[in-house]
C-alpha positions in Angstrom: 132.7 88.3 29.5 134.3 87.6 26.1 131.6 85.1 25.4 128.9 87.6 26.3 130.5 90.3 24.1 130.8 87.8 21.2 127.1 87.0 21.4 126.2 90.7 21.7 128.2 91.5 18.6 126.6 88.5 16.7 123.2 89.7 17.6 123.9 93.3 16.5 125.1 92.0 13.1 122.1 89.7 12.9 119.6 92.5 13.6 121.3 95.5 12.0 123.6 94.1 9.3 125.1 94.9 7.0 127.0 97.0 9.6 130.5 98.3 10.0 132.9 97.6 12.9 132.7 101.3 13.9 128.9 101.2 14.1 129.1 98.0 16.2 131.5 99.7 18.7 129.1 102.7 19.0 126.1 100.5 19.6 127.8 98.1 22.1 130.0 100.7 23.9 132.9 98.3 23.4 136.3 99.6 22.4 137.2 99.4 18.7 140.1 97.0 19.3 137.8 94.7 21.2 135.2 94.7 18.4 138.0 94.2 15.8 139.4 91.2 17.7 136.0 89.5 18.2 134.9 90.2 14.6 138.1 88.7 13.4 137.4 85.5 15.4 133.9 85.4 14.0 135.1 85.8 10.5 137.7 83.1 11.0 135.0 80.7 12.3 132.9 81.4 9.2 129.9 82.8 11.1 130.4 86.4 9.9 131.2 87.6 6.4 132.7 90.8 5.1 130.2 91.8 2.5 130.9 95.1 0.8 132.0 98.6 1.5 129.5 101.2 2.9 129.3 104.9 2.4 132.3 107.0 3.4 131.8 109.6 6.2 135.1 111.3 5.3 137.7 108.6 5.3 137.9 105.2 3.7 134.7 103.4 3.0 134.0 100.9 5.9 133.7 97.2 5.2 130.2 96.0 6.2 129.6 92.8 8.1 126.8 90.3 7.8 125.8 86.9 9.2 126.9 83.9 7.1 123.4 82.4 7.0 124.8 79.1 5.7 127.5 78.6 8.4 125.1 76.3 10.3 121.7 74.8 10.0 119.2 74.1 12.8 116.2 71.7 13.0 112.9 72.9 14.4 110.2 70.5 15.4 106.6 71.5 16.0 104.4 68.9 17.8 100.7 69.6 17.3 97.7 67.5 18.4 98.0 65.1 15.5 101.2 65.6 13.6 104.9 66.2 14.0 106.2 68.8 11.6 109.9 69.5 11.2 112.0 72.1 9.3 115.6 72.8 8.6 116.4 76.5 8.9 119.5 78.6 8.2 120.8 81.3 10.6 118.4 83.8 9.1 115.4 81.6 9.9 114.7 80.7 6.3 113.2 77.3 5.8 115.5 75.0 3.7 113.7 71.7 4.0 110.6 70.3 5.6 109.2 66.9 6.7 106.2 65.7 8.7 104.5 62.6 10.0 101.2 61.8 11.6 101.2 60.8 15.3 99.7 57.3 15.7 96.3 57.3 17.5 96.5 56.9 21.2 100.3 56.5 21.1 102.6 55.2 23.8 105.5 57.4 24.9 107.8 55.1 22.9 105.6 55.4 19.7 105.5 59.2 20.1 109.2 59.5 20.6 109.8 57.3 17.6 107.7 59.5 15.4 109.6 62.6 16.5 113.0 60.9 15.9 111.9 59.8 12.4 111.1 63.3 11.4 114.4 64.6 12.8 116.4 61.8 11.2 115.1 62.6 7.8 116.1 66.2 8.1 119.4 65.5 9.7 120.3 63.2 6.8 119.7 66.1 4.4 121.9 68.4 6.4 124.7 65.8 6.5 124.5 65.4 2.7 124.8 69.2 2.3 127.9 69.0 4.6 126.7 71.8 6.8 127.1 71.6 10.6 123.9 71.0 12.6 123.9 73.6 15.4 121.1 72.1 17.4 117.4 71.0 17.6 114.5 72.9 19.0 111.1 71.4 19.9 107.9 73.3 20.3 105.6 70.9 22.2 101.9 71.4 22.8 100.7 71.3 26.4 102.7 71.9 29.6 106.5 72.0 29.2 109.4 72.4 31.6 111.9 74.2 29.4 114.6 74.0 32.1 114.6 70.2 32.1 113.5 69.7 28.5 110.5 67.6 29.6 106.9 67.5 28.3 105.0 67.6 31.6 101.6 66.9 30.1 100.5 66.6 26.4 96.6 66.7 26.7 95.9 65.7 23.2 98.2 62.7 23.4 97.3 61.8 27.0 101.0 61.5 27.7 103.0 62.8 30.7 106.7 63.3 31.7 108.3 62.7 28.3 112.1 63.4 28.6 112.4 64.9 25.1 115.7 66.6 25.6 117.5 63.7 27.1 116.2 61.2 24.5 117.0 63.5 21.5 120.4 64.6 22.7 121.4 61.0 23.2 120.2 60.0 19.7 121.5 63.0 17.7 124.4 64.3 19.8 123.6 68.0 19.5 122.1 70.4 22.0 118.3 70.2 22.2 115.9 72.9 23.5 112.3 72.2 24.4 109.6 74.8 24.9 105.8 75.1 24.8 104.6 75.4 21.2 102.9 78.8 21.4 105.8 80.3 23.3 108.1 79.1 20.5 105.7 80.7 18.0 105.9 84.0 20.0 109.7 83.8 19.8 109.5 83.4 16.0 107.3 86.4 15.9 109.8 88.4 18.0 112.7 87.5 15.6 111.1 87.1 12.2 107.5 88.2 12.3 105.1 90.9 13.5 106.6 91.1 17.0 110.0 92.2 15.7 111.2 95.3 17.7 108.3 95.0 20.2 109.0 94.5 23.9 105.3 93.8 24.8 103.1 91.6 22.7 101.0 88.4 22.8 100.9 85.6 20.3 97.6 83.7 20.4 97.3 80.3 18.6 93.8 78.8 17.9 93.7 75.2 16.9 92.7 72.1 18.8 93.3 74.2 21.9 93.9 77.9 22.5 97.2 79.1 23.9 99.2 82.3 24.2 102.9 83.2 24.2 103.4 86.4 26.2 106.3 88.8 25.7 106.8 91.3 28.5 109.7 93.7 28.7 111.4 91.8 25.9 111.2 88.4 27.5 109.0 85.3 27.3 106.8 84.9 30.4 106.7 81.3 31.8 105.5 81.4 35.4 106.8 79.3 38.2 104.6 76.3 37.0 105.3 77.0 33.3 101.6 77.6 32.7 101.6 81.3 31.8 99.6 81.9 28.6 96.9 79.3 29.1 94.3 81.7 27.9 92.2 78.9 26.6 91.4 77.9 30.1 90.2 81.4 31.3 86.5 81.4 31.9 84.2 83.5 29.6 80.8 82.0 30.7 80.4 80.1 34.0 77.3 78.5 32.6 79.1 77.4 29.4 79.9 73.9 28.1 82.4 71.6 29.9 86.0 72.0 28.8 88.5 69.2 28.4 90.3 70.5 31.5 87.2 69.7 33.6 86.1 73.2 34.2 83.0 74.8 32.5 82.8 77.9 30.4 86.5 78.0 29.3 87.3 80.1 26.2 88.6 76.8 24.6 85.2 75.2 25.0 83.7 77.9 22.9 86.3 79.0 20.3 88.8 76.3 19.6 88.6 74.6 16.2 86.8 71.5 17.5 84.4 73.6 19.6 83.4 75.7 16.6 82.8 72.6 14.5 80.8 70.9 17.3 78.6 74.0 17.6 77.9 74.1 13.9 77.3 70.3 13.8 74.8 70.5 16.6 72.8 73.3 14.9 72.7 71.5 11.6 71.6 68.3 13.4 68.7 70.4 14.8 67.6 71.7 11.4 69.5 75.0 10.8 69.3 76.0 7.1 72.6 76.0 5.3 74.3 75.2 2.0 76.3 72.7 4.1 73.2 70.4 4.5 73.4 69.3 0.9 77.1 68.9 1.0 77.2 66.8 4.2 74.0 64.7 3.6 73.5 64.2 7.3 77.1 63.2 8.0 77.5 66.2 10.3 80.6 64.8 12.0 82.5 65.4 8.7 82.1 69.1 8.9 85.4 71.0 9.2 86.4 74.6 9.8 87.5 74.9 6.2 84.0 73.9 5.1 82.6 76.7 7.1 85.0 79.2 5.5 84.1 78.1 2.0 80.4 78.2 2.8 80.7 81.7 4.3 82.6 82.9 1.2 79.7 81.5 -0.9 77.3 83.7 1.0 76.0 81.1 3.5 74.4 83.0 6.4 74.7 80.0 8.8 78.4 79.7 8.2 79.0 83.4 8.5 77.2 83.5 11.9 79.1 80.5 13.2 82.4 82.2 12.3 81.3 85.6 13.7 80.3 84.0 17.0 83.7 82.3 17.2 85.3 85.7 16.6 83.1 87.2 19.4 84.1 84.5 21.9 87.7 85.0 21.0 87.3 88.7 21.4 86.0 88.3 25.0 89.1 86.2 25.8 91.4 88.7 24.2 89.8 91.7 25.9 90.7 90.0 29.2 94.3 89.8 28.0 94.3 93.5 26.9 92.9 94.6 30.3 95.3 92.4 32.3 98.6 92.8 30.4 98.2 95.9 28.2 100.1 94.5 25.2 101.2 96.7 22.2 100.1 94.0 19.8 98.2 90.7 19.6 99.4 88.4 16.9 96.9 85.7 15.8 97.8 82.3 14.4 95.7 79.3 13.5 93.5 77.8 10.7 90.4 79.7 11.9 91.9 82.9 10.7 91.9 81.7 7.1 88.2 82.9 7.3 89.5 86.5 7.4 87.0 89.2 8.3 84.2 86.7 8.9 86.1 86.0 12.2 88.2 89.1 12.6 85.5 91.8 12.3 83.5 90.5 15.3 86.8 89.7 17.2 88.2 93.2 16.9 84.8 94.8 17.6 84.4 92.8 20.8 87.9 93.5 22.0 87.4 97.3 21.7 83.9 97.1 23.2 85.0 95.0 26.2 88.5 96.5 26.9 89.3 99.6 28.9 89.7 102.6 26.7 93.4 103.3 27.1 94.8 99.7 26.5 92.2 99.2 23.7 93.6 102.3 22.0 97.2 101.1 22.4 96.8 97.5 21.1 96.8 96.4 17.4 95.5 93.0 16.4 97.1 91.3 13.4 97.2 87.9 11.8 100.7 86.3 11.7 102.4 86.3 8.3 104.4 83.2 9.3 101.4 81.0 8.8 101.7 77.3 9.2 105.4 77.6 9.5 105.2 79.6 12.7 105.6 76.5 14.8 108.7 75.0 13.1 110.4 78.4 12.7 109.7 79.1 16.4 111.3 75.8 17.4 114.3 76.7 15.2 114.5 80.1 16.8 114.9 78.4 20.2 118.3 77.2 19.0 119.3 80.5 17.4 118.5 82.3 20.6 121.1 80.2 22.4 123.7 81.3 19.9 122.7 85.0 19.5 121.1 85.8 22.9 122.5 83.3 25.5 121.4 85.4 28.5 
């Protein structure tokens, strides 16, 4: 019970600080002596600081408490399709240091694990030099993940299965390791530090090499018994559509992922579509990237604008299904395609509101994450912070 009370008080200070002991007692329903004793222990351990005096309500000005953001540091690792990105964060989620490495083509499990460990080791060395304790390591891993066992069950872009990430990393670095699906980790980052803060029901959708969702319902991440909740990329939007990497046809991912958008544009250019990109690519259509489409659209290219608008429409169909099924308050979008801004978002939002039921469509807001490319590493770091501030 004391451990639970301590975490409760820590989380109150994190979320509402600077805050007084009296206010903490009111919010937690704990007795003032209990709050005073626990706060004293937290101050003695260096996790909490007495900051300044607040406004008086008739007696002495209360001393306000805040989290000592430098008491510990955590390492967050985001494993995408092609790269391992790592970041050191403090207890407030602020990024202190970053590192990344490419994943070798067609890696073995050993080569992949070596790449992850190299990124972590570089960051851990910096923490050691700063003489700050390392609280733990969080890993946001693409694909199917068993967070209970800390295992990557299947990483489709690496063609690897059953990688014991937690066991390997805990043995190497001797700190607690938490492993989670990458987009669920992003959703956790949004809940703590982004546009999901204070919301109990929202969905984070990441569009990259694949399309995934992290679902918050009643204040908790949804996993499902097989840990596959949120695989929105493999919901069908057109039964007659192209074949998806999962083997099905017509999946959202086969229409609207980054590679799918690029393939659609390349095919149209190959068959003679007029565009500014023809001169740029000189027939090397396979070199076309999503950023090329964005630049061309901004330069007024009708072809690029239509490709991006179609991508937004496909995404809108998939998101309308989520809105009708789960009735979220907010959908938070993340991924490189959203750098195109309204060229994608206008058709996306229009489609969601046309294809969703009236009541949930009126309740939902659709926004682009302000955590950007750091959402994955901040989310992975937040996995560790959650163990400290919200252990239950």
